[in-house]
Biotite code that builds the C-alpha atoms (Angstrom):
import biotite.structure as struc

atoms = struc.array([
    struc.Atom([1.014, 7.043, -29.605], chain_id="A", res_id=1, res_name="MET", atom_name="CA", element="C"),
    struc.Atom([3.019, 9.611, -27.701], chain_id="A", res_id=2, res_name="ASN", atom_name="CA", element="C"),
    struc.Atom([3.276, 9.778, -23.915], chain_id="A", res_id=3, res_name="ASP", atom_name="CA", element="C"),
    struc.Atom([0.718, 12.588, -23.750], chain_id="A", res_id=4, res_name="GLU", atom_name="CA", element="C"),
    struc.Atom([-2.014, 10.309, -25.194], chain_id="A", res_id=5, res_name="ASP", atom_name="CA", element="C"),
    struc.Atom([-1.410, 7.337, -22.878], chain_id="A", res_id=6, res_name="LYS", atom_name="CA", element="C"),
    struc.Atom([-4.153, 6.655, -20.358], chain_id="A", res_id=7, res_name="LEU", atom_name="CA", element="C"),
    struc.Atom([-1.855, 4.778, -17.990], chain_id="A", res_id=8, res_name="ILE", atom_name="CA", element="C"),
    struc.Atom([1.476, 6.452, -17.237], chain_id="A", res_id=9, res_name="LYS", atom_name="CA", element="C"),
    struc.Atom([1.813, 5.724, -13.515], chain_id="A", res_id=10, res_name="LYS", atom_name="CA", element="C"),
    struc.Atom([0.621, 2.620, -11.666], chain_id="A", res_id=11, res_name="ILE", atom_name="CA", element="C"),
    struc.Atom([0.436, 2.274, -7.889], chain_id="A", res_id=12, res_name="LEU", atom_name="CA", element="C"),
    struc.Atom([0.587, -1.354, -6.740], chain_id="A", res_id=13, res_name="VAL", atom_name="CA", element="C"),
    struc.Atom([-0.376, -1.907, -3.093], chain_id="A", res_id=14, res_name="ALA", atom_name="CA", element="C"),
    struc.Atom([1.199, -5.003, -1.558], chain_id="A", res_id=15, res_name="LEU", atom_name="CA", element="C"),
    struc.Atom([0.320, -6.290, 1.899], chain_id="A", res_id=16, res_name="ASP", atom_name="CA", element="C"),
    struc.Atom([2.106, -9.612, 2.154], chain_id="A", res_id=17, res_name="GLY", atom_name="CA", element="C"),
    struc.Atom([-1.106, -11.617, 1.843], chain_id="A", res_id=18, res_name="SER", atom_name="CA", element="C"),
    struc.Atom([-1.540, -14.592, -0.481], chain_id="A", res_id=19, res_name="VAL", atom_name="CA", element="C"),
    struc.Atom([-2.671, -12.128, -3.162], chain_id="A", res_id=20, res_name="TYR", atom_name="CA", element="C"),
    struc.Atom([0.557, -10.093, -3.237], chain_id="A", res_id=21, res_name="SER", atom_name="CA", element="C"),
    struc.Atom([2.294, -12.274, -5.854], chain_id="A", res_id=22, res_name="ASP", atom_name="CA", element="C"),
    struc.Atom([-0.657, -12.023, -8.209], chain_id="A", res_id=23, res_name="LYS", atom_name="CA", element="C"),
    struc.Atom([-1.143, -8.293, -7.569], chain_id="A", res_id=24, res_name="VAL", atom_name="CA", element="C"),
    struc.Atom([2.533, -7.617, -8.354], chain_id="A", res_id=25, res_name="ALA", atom_name="CA", element="C"),
    struc.Atom([2.327, -9.687, -11.554], chain_id="A", res_id=26, res_name="LYS", atom_name="CA", element="C"),
    struc.Atom([-0.758, -7.814, -12.783], chain_id="A", res_id=27, res_name="TYR", atom_name="CA", element="C"),
    struc.Atom([0.795, -4.449, -11.966], chain_id="A", res_id=28, res_name="GLY", atom_name="CA", element="C"),
    struc.Atom([4.083, -5.396, -13.615], chain_id="A", res_id=29, res_name="GLY", atom_name="CA", element="C"),
    struc.Atom([2.371, -6.748, -16.716], chain_id="A", res_id=30, res_name="ASP", atom_name="CA", element="C"),
    struc.Atom([0.312, -3.582, -17.137], chain_id="A", res_id=31, res_name="LEU", atom_name="CA", element="C"),
    struc.Atom([3.365, -1.383, -16.575], chain_id="A", res_id=32, res_name="ALA", atom_name="CA", element="C"),
    struc.Atom([5.258, -3.305, -19.225], chain_id="A", res_id=33, res_name="GLN", atom_name="CA", element="C"),
    struc.Atom([2.385, -3.175, -21.737], chain_id="A", res_id=34, res_name="ARG", atom_name="CA", element="C"),
    struc.Atom([1.830, 0.544, -21.260], chain_id="A", res_id=35, res_name="TYR", atom_name="CA", element="C"),
    struc.Atom([5.485, 1.433, -20.668], chain_id="A", res_id=36, res_name="ASN", atom_name="CA", element="C"),
    struc.Atom([4.290, 2.988, -17.415], chain_id="A", res_id=37, res_name="ALA", atom_name="CA", element="C"),
    struc.Atom([6.139, 3.853, -14.237], chain_id="A", res_id=38, res_name="LYS", atom_name="CA", element="C"),
    struc.Atom([5.247, 1.544, -11.361], chain_id="A", res_id=39, res_name="ILE", atom_name="CA", element="C"),
    struc.Atom([5.360, 2.137, -7.629], chain_id="A", res_id=40, res_name="THR", atom_name="CA", element="C"),
    struc.Atom([5.148, -0.724, -5.164], chain_id="A", res_id=41, res_name="LEU", atom_name="CA", element="C"),
    struc.Atom([3.702, 0.529, -1.887], chain_id="A", res_id=42, res_name="ILE", atom_name="CA", element="C"),
    struc.Atom([3.258, -1.144, 1.474], chain_id="A", res_id=43, res_name="HIS", atom_name="CA", element="C"),
    struc.Atom([1.239, 0.667, 4.132], chain_id="A", res_id=44, res_name="VAL", atom_name="CA", element="C"),
    struc.Atom([1.227, -0.433, 7.748], chain_id="A", res_id=45, res_name="PHE", atom_name="CA", element="C"),
    struc.Atom([-0.717, 0.812, 10.711], chain_id="A", res_id=46, res_name="GLU", atom_name="CA", element="C"),
    struc.Atom([1.701, 1.852, 13.455], chain_id="A", res_id=47, res_name="PRO", atom_name="CA", element="C"),
    struc.Atom([1.399, 0.105, 16.801], chain_id="A", res_id=48, res_name="PRO", atom_name="CA", element="C"),
    struc.Atom([-0.657, 1.891, 19.409], chain_id="A", res_id=49, res_name="THR", atom_name="CA", element="C"),
    struc.Atom([0.105, 1.905, 23.087], chain_id="A", res_id=50, res_name="LEU", atom_name="CA", element="C"),
    struc.Atom([-2.708, 2.311, 25.588], chain_id="A", res_id=51, res_name="VAL", atom_name="CA", element="C"),
    struc.Atom([-1.940, 4.959, 28.130], chain_id="A", res_id=52, res_name="MET", atom_name="CA", element="C"),
    struc.Atom([-3.800, 5.445, 31.417], chain_id="A", res_id=53, res_name="PRO", atom_name="CA", element="C"),
    struc.Atom([-5.852, 8.637, 31.675], chain_id="A", res_id=54, res_name="VAL", atom_name="CA", element="C"),
    struc.Atom([-7.844, 10.400, 34.355], chain_id="A", res_id=55, res_name="GLY", atom_name="CA", element="C"),
    struc.Atom([-5.649, 12.021, 36.965], chain_id="A", res_id=56, res_name="GLY", atom_name="CA", element="C"),
    struc.Atom([-2.526, 10.195, 35.850], chain_id="A", res_id=57, res_name="MET", atom_name="CA", element="C"),
    struc.Atom([0.209, 11.671, 33.730], chain_id="A", res_id=58, res_name="GLU", atom_name="CA", element="C"),
    struc.Atom([-0.685, 10.952, 30.101], chain_id="A", res_id=59, res_name="THR", atom_name="CA", element="C"),
    struc.Atom([2.641, 11.593, 28.402], chain_id="A", res_id=60, res_name="SER", atom_name="CA", element="C"),
    struc.Atom([4.366, 8.509, 27.085], chain_id="A", res_id=61, res_name="MET", atom_name="CA", element="C"),
    struc.Atom([7.502, 7.482, 29.001], chain_id="A", res_id=62, res_name="PRO", atom_name="CA", element="C"),
    struc.Atom([10.772, 7.701, 27.051], chain_id="A", res_id=63, res_name="ALA", atom_name="CA", element="C"),
    struc.Atom([11.286, 3.909, 27.161], chain_id="A", res_id=64, res_name="ALA", atom_name="CA", element="C"),
    struc.Atom([7.897, 3.300, 25.521], chain_id="A", res_id=65, res_name="GLU", atom_name="CA", element="C"),
    struc.Atom([8.588, 5.942, 22.860], chain_id="A", res_id=66, res_name="ILE", atom_name="CA", element="C"),
    struc.Atom([11.925, 4.281, 22.093], chain_id="A", res_id=67, res_name="GLU", atom_name="CA", element="C"),
    struc.Atom([10.275, 0.837, 21.911], chain_id="A", res_id=68, res_name="LEU", atom_name="CA", element="C"),
    struc.Atom([7.544, 2.143, 19.601], chain_id="A", res_id=69, res_name="THR", atom_name="CA", element="C"),
    struc.Atom([10.135, 3.803, 17.353], chain_id="A", res_id=70, res_name="ASN", atom_name="CA", element="C"),
    struc.Atom([12.189, 0.577, 17.212], chain_id="A", res_id=71, res_name="ARG", atom_name="CA", element="C"),
    struc.Atom([9.092, -1.437, 16.269], chain_id="A", res_id=72, res_name="ILE", atom_name="CA", element="C"),
    struc.Atom([8.192, 1.047, 13.527], chain_id="A", res_id=73, res_name="ILE", atom_name="CA", element="C"),
    struc.Atom([11.769, 1.006, 12.196], chain_id="A", res_id=74, res_name="GLU", atom_name="CA", element="C"),
    struc.Atom([11.786, -2.815, 12.170], chain_id="A", res_id=75, res_name="GLU", atom_name="CA", element="C"),
    struc.Atom([8.469, -2.937, 10.293], chain_id="A", res_id=76, res_name="ILE", atom_name="CA", element="C"),
    struc.Atom([9.799, -0.343, 7.844], chain_id="A", res_id=77, res_name="ASN", atom_name="CA", element="C"),
    struc.Atom([13.009, -2.326, 7.226], chain_id="A", res_id=78, res_name="THR", atom_name="CA", element="C"),
    struc.Atom([11.148, -5.603, 6.693], chain_id="A", res_id=79, res_name="LYS", atom_name="CA", element="C"),
    struc.Atom([8.651, -3.906, 4.372], chain_id="A", res_id=80, res_name="ALA", atom_name="CA", element="C"),
    struc.Atom([11.440, -2.435, 2.209], chain_id="A", res_id=81, res_name="LYS", atom_name="CA", element="C"),
    struc.Atom([13.073, -5.860, 1.972], chain_id="A", res_id=82, res_name="LYS", atom_name="CA", element="C"),
    struc.Atom([9.740, -7.457, 1.027], chain_id="A", res_id=83, res_name="PHE", atom_name="CA", element="C"),
    struc.Atom([9.069, -4.782, -1.632], chain_id="A", res_id=84, res_name="LEU", atom_name="CA", element="C"),
    struc.Atom([12.587, -5.120, -3.059], chain_id="A", res_id=85, res_name="ASN", atom_name="CA", element="C"),
    struc.Atom([11.928, -8.844, -3.571], chain_id="A", res_id=86, res_name="GLN", atom_name="CA", element="C"),
    struc.Atom([8.888, -7.975, -5.690], chain_id="A", res_id=87, res_name="TYR", atom_name="CA", element="C"),
    struc.Atom([10.852, -5.271, -7.511], chain_id="A", res_id=88, res_name="LYS", atom_name="CA", element="C"),
    struc.Atom([13.472, -7.855, -8.524], chain_id="A", res_id=89, res_name="LYS", atom_name="CA", element="C"),
    struc.Atom([10.720, -10.109, -9.873], chain_id="A", res_id=90, res_name="GLY", atom_name="CA", element="C"),
    struc.Atom([9.363, -7.481, -12.265], chain_id="A", res_id=91, res_name="LEU", atom_name="CA", element="C"),
    struc.Atom([10.409, -7.242, -15.904], chain_id="A", res_id=92, res_name="ALA", atom_name="CA", element="C"),
    struc.Atom([13.775, -5.675, -16.603], chain_id="A", res_id=93, res_name="LYS", atom_name="CA", element="C"),
    struc.Atom([13.626, -2.153, -17.939], chain_id="A", res_id=94, res_name="GLY", atom_name="CA", element="C"),
    struc.Atom([10.617, -1.048, -15.896], chain_id="A", res_id=95, res_name="LEU", atom_name="CA", element="C"),
    struc.Atom([10.919, 2.129, -13.883], chain_id="A", res_id=96, res_name="GLU", atom_name="CA", element="C"),
    struc.Atom([10.073, 0.873, -10.380], chain_id="A", res_id=97, res_name="VAL", atom_name="CA", element="C"),
    struc.Atom([9.927, 2.778, -7.112], chain_id="A", res_id=98, res_name="GLU", atom_name="CA", element="C"),
    struc.Atom([9.264, 1.325, -3.671], chain_id="A", res_id=99, res_name="ILE", atom_name="CA", element="C"),
    struc.Atom([7.480, 3.213, -0.908], chain_id="A", res_id=100, res_name="ILE", atom_name="CA", element="C"),
    struc.Atom([6.685, 2.299, 2.690], chain_id="A", res_id=101, res_name="VAL", atom_name="CA", element="C"),
    struc.Atom([4.125, 4.444, 4.502], chain_id="A", res_id=102, res_name="GLU", atom_name="CA", element="C"),
    struc.Atom([2.484, 4.261, 7.888], chain_id="A", res_id=103, res_name="LYS", atom_name="CA", element="C"),
    struc.Atom([-1.093, 5.195, 8.652], chain_id="A", res_id=104, res_name="GLY", atom_name="CA", element="C"),
    struc.Atom([-4.611, 4.012, 7.951], chain_id="A", res_id=105, res_name="ASN", atom_name="CA", element="C"),
    struc.Atom([-4.081, 1.656, 5.030], chain_id="A", res_id=106, res_name="ILE", atom_name="CA", element="C"),
    struc.Atom([-6.912, 2.593, 2.676], chain_id="A", res_id=107, res_name="SER", atom_name="CA", element="C"),
    struc.Atom([-6.709, 6.339, 3.432], chain_id="A", res_id=108, res_name="ASN", atom_name="CA", element="C"),
    struc.Atom([-2.943, 6.387, 2.956], chain_id="A", res_id=109, res_name="THR", atom_name="CA", element="C"),
    struc.Atom([-3.191, 4.594, -0.403], chain_id="A", res_id=110, res_name="ILE", atom_name="CA", element="C"),
    struc.Atom([-5.920, 7.004, -1.549], chain_id="A", res_id=111, res_name="LEU", atom_name="CA", element="C"),
    struc.Atom([-4.053, 10.138, -0.480], chain_id="A", res_id=112, res_name="ILE", atom_name="CA", element="C"),
    struc.Atom([-0.712, 8.946, -1.881], chain_id="A", res_id=113, res_name="PHE", atom_name="CA", element="C"),
    struc.Atom([-2.288, 8.013, -5.231], chain_id="A", res_id=114, res_name="ALA", atom_name="CA", element="C"),
    struc.Atom([-4.068, 11.325, -5.612], chain_id="A", res_id=115, res_name="GLU", atom_name="CA", element="C"),
    struc.Atom([-1.194, 13.539, -4.439], chain_id="A", res_id=116, res_name="GLU", atom_name="CA", element="C"),
    struc.Atom([1.185, 11.786, -6.846], chain_id="A", res_id=117, res_name="ASN", atom_name="CA", element="C"),
    struc.Atom([-1.203, 11.654, -9.818], chain_id="A", res_id=118, res_name="ASN", atom_name="CA", element="C"),
    struc.Atom([-1.391, 7.902, -10.349], chain_id="A", res_id=119, res_name="TYR", atom_name="CA", element="C"),
    struc.Atom([-3.498, 6.725, -13.276], chain_id="A", res_id=120, res_name="ASP", atom_name="CA", element="C"),
    struc.Atom([-4.281, 3.254, -11.873], chain_id="A", res_id=121, res_name="LEU", atom_name="CA", element="C"),
    struc.Atom([-4.232, 1.561, -8.472], chain_id="A", res_id=122, res_name="ILE", atom_name="CA", element="C"),
    struc.Atom([-3.815, -2.218, -8.265], chain_id="A", res_id=123, res_name="VAL", atom_name="CA", element="C"),
    struc.Atom([-4.848, -3.900, -4.994], chain_id="A", res_id=124, res_name="VAL", atom_name="CA", element="C"),
    struc.Atom([-5.610, -7.407, -3.843], chain_id="A", res_id=125, res_name="GLY", atom_name="CA", element="C"),
    struc.Atom([-8.880, -8.718, -2.516], chain_id="A", res_id=126, res_name="SER", atom_name="CA", element="C"),
    struc.Atom([-8.732, -10.359, 0.873], chain_id="A", res_id=127, res_name="ARG", atom_name="CA", element="C"),
    struc.Atom([-11.649, -12.602, 0.015], chain_id="A", res_id=128, res_name="GLY", atom_name="CA", element="C"),
    struc.Atom([-13.732, -11.845, 3.118], chain_id="A", res_id=129, res_name="PHE", atom_name="CA", element="C"),
    struc.Atom([-17.111, -13.504, 3.252], chain_id="A", res_id=130, res_name="GLY", atom_name="CA", element="C"),
    struc.Atom([-20.147, -11.252, 2.845], chain_id="A", res_id=131, res_name="ASP", atom_name="CA", element="C"),
    struc.Atom([-20.884, -11.008, 6.579], chain_id="A", res_id=132, res_name="ILE", atom_name="CA", element="C"),
    struc.Atom([-17.290, -10.271, 7.585], chain_id="A", res_id=133, res_name="LYS", atom_name="CA", element="C"),
    struc.Atom([-16.959, -7.713, 4.759], chain_id="A", res_id=134, res_name="ARG", atom_name="CA", element="C"),
    struc.Atom([-20.181, -6.036, 5.918], chain_id="A", res_id=135, res_name="PHE", atom_name="CA", element="C"),
    struc.Atom([-18.812, -5.497, 9.413], chain_id="A", res_id=136, res_name="PHE", atom_name="CA", element="C"),
    struc.Atom([-15.131, -4.914, 8.683], chain_id="A", res_id=137, res_name="LEU", atom_name="CA", element="C"),
    struc.Atom([-15.045, -3.598, 5.152], chain_id="A", res_id=138, res_name="GLY", atom_name="CA", element="C"),
    struc.Atom([-11.865, -4.093, 3.209], chain_id="A", res_id=139, res_name="SER", atom_name="CA", element="C"),
    struc.Atom([-9.035, -2.010, 1.884], chain_id="A", res_id=140, res_name="VAL", atom_name="CA", element="C"),
    struc.Atom([-9.947, -2.878, -1.715], chain_id="A", res_id=141, res_name="SER", atom_name="CA", element="C"),
    struc.Atom([-13.600, -1.879, -1.158], chain_id="A", res_id=142, res_name="ASP", atom_name="CA", element="C"),
    struc.Atom([-12.663, 1.477, 0.359], chain_id="A", res_id=143, res_name="LYS", atom_name="CA", element="C"),
    struc.Atom([-10.002, 2.232, -2.238], chain_id="A", res_id=144, res_name="VAL", atom_name="CA", element="C"),
    struc.Atom([-12.276, 1.322, -5.153], chain_id="A", res_id=145, res_name="SER", atom_name="CA", element="C"),
    struc.Atom([-15.116, 3.485, -3.829], chain_id="A", res_id=146, res_name="LYS", atom_name="CA", element="C"),
    struc.Atom([-13.057, 6.591, -3.116], chain_id="A", res_id=147, res_name="HIS", atom_name="CA", element="C"),
    struc.Atom([-10.136, 6.610, -5.576], chain_id="A", res_id=148, res_name="ALA", atom_name="CA", element="C"),
    struc.Atom([-9.698, 9.446, -8.029], chain_id="A", res_id=149, res_name="HIS", atom_name="CA", element="C"),
    struc.Atom([-8.590, 6.972, -10.705], chain_id="A", res_id=150, res_name="CYS", atom_name="CA", element="C"),
    struc.Atom([-9.491, 3.441, -11.863], chain_id="A", res_id=151, res_name="PRO", atom_name="CA", element="C"),
    struc.Atom([-8.781, 0.578, -9.455], chain_id="A", res_id=152, res_name="VAL", atom_name="CA", element="C"),
    struc.Atom([-7.962, -2.993, -10.436], chain_id="A", res_id=153, res_name="LEU", atom_name="CA", element="C"),
    struc.Atom([-8.873, -5.500, -7.711], chain_id="A", res_id=154, res_name="ILE", atom_name="CA", element="C"),
    struc.Atom([-7.006, -8.781, -8.119], chain_id="A", res_id=155, res_name="VAL", atom_name="CA", element="C"),
    struc.Atom([-8.581, -11.954, -6.735], chain_id="A", res_id=156, res_name="ARG", atom_name="CA", element="C"),
])
């Protein structure tokens, strides 16, 4: 089978640091190895939000708060890259592995990144919410599986 005929050429593996991350990475790595596919490990975080007073008061963010927010984002980014590199080291030798850290709404960012970069499969973990909590909060895996342009593997 040549590369043109393969169904799975690029796999996006979303890791969040939860108890499912080890298993998600193993599934993604195993599939990448079996299909000789490229694999991308992605971590998406929602940036911190600062509440600013409104209504007659100046609404621009003071420079000190901007600097603090930027430092927090940079620290999260650095820790996420370190965390993803640990998973990268644990994958089979010879795999083509990329690591990506993005900020934004988690499910939307995964969906947009996967579609814009033509991934053939997304692998995500299930948080294991109970039915009532899932009803009110939803989950990243639910949203990704319902709206993805490609197949989604949800690892429990």
